[in-house]
N, C-alpha and C positions, 0 to 999 in steps of 0.2 A: 897826684892828683895825672889825671889822663888827659889828652889834648890831643887822639883824636884819635874819631869815633868814625861805623861808618853808615852811613844813610844808610836807606831802604825806601826806592819805590813804589810808594803804593798803589804808581799805576801801571806799571810797572815791572814792579819785583828786581832793578838794576838794583846795582850794593857796591857800593864805593865808601871805601876811609879817605875822610876830608880831614885836614885841621879844622881848631876849631879857635876862633880868634880868644884872646883875656879877656880883651878889654872893649868887647864890644858885642853885641847878642849878630846875630847871622836870622834875618828875618823871609831872605829869603832865599833859595839856594834848583839850580837852573839840575833836572836830573840828567845825567849824559847818558844817560841808554837814550828817554822816550825827549829829550826834550820836553818834561812839564817842569810843571812854575811852581816849587813845592812850598807853602804856607805854612806857620803852623798850624796846630789844632788848637778849639780855645780853651784856654785853663792852661796854654806850654806860652812861654819866652821864646821857641828859636825854632829854627828845626833838628838843630840835635837834639830837644827835648821830644820831640813831637816823630822825626824818624830813624832816629839814631840808636846804639846799641851802649851807648853813653853821655848821658847830662852833658850839657856845659858846663866848666867852669867854675861860673857862680852857682849853682845848685847844686853840684859836686864839696863844694866849698862847705856853703848852709849844713848838707846831707856831714857832715866830716866833723862839721862844729854846734851842731846839735840846737838849729838855731832854724829862725820861719828859712825859709825861701824867698829871697828876693835875686830878682837878676833883672836883667837894663831898666825895665819898668818900674822899679823900685817900689817896686809892692812887696 
């Protein structure tokens, strides 16, 4: 399982490698380039799933075990 994801800001294109939490979803991320507050896109559970190059640990786990994705929302 990968625990680092590179987030790319849709506003300015700044990229930053960030450690993903394994026990919670991250719903807000402040871009280190322009200060924009990123929130998950509709249908995504967290900012890593929306803007990262690697999805969050619960989603990775679900894909690895071929079961429905269920992140922090319990969906």
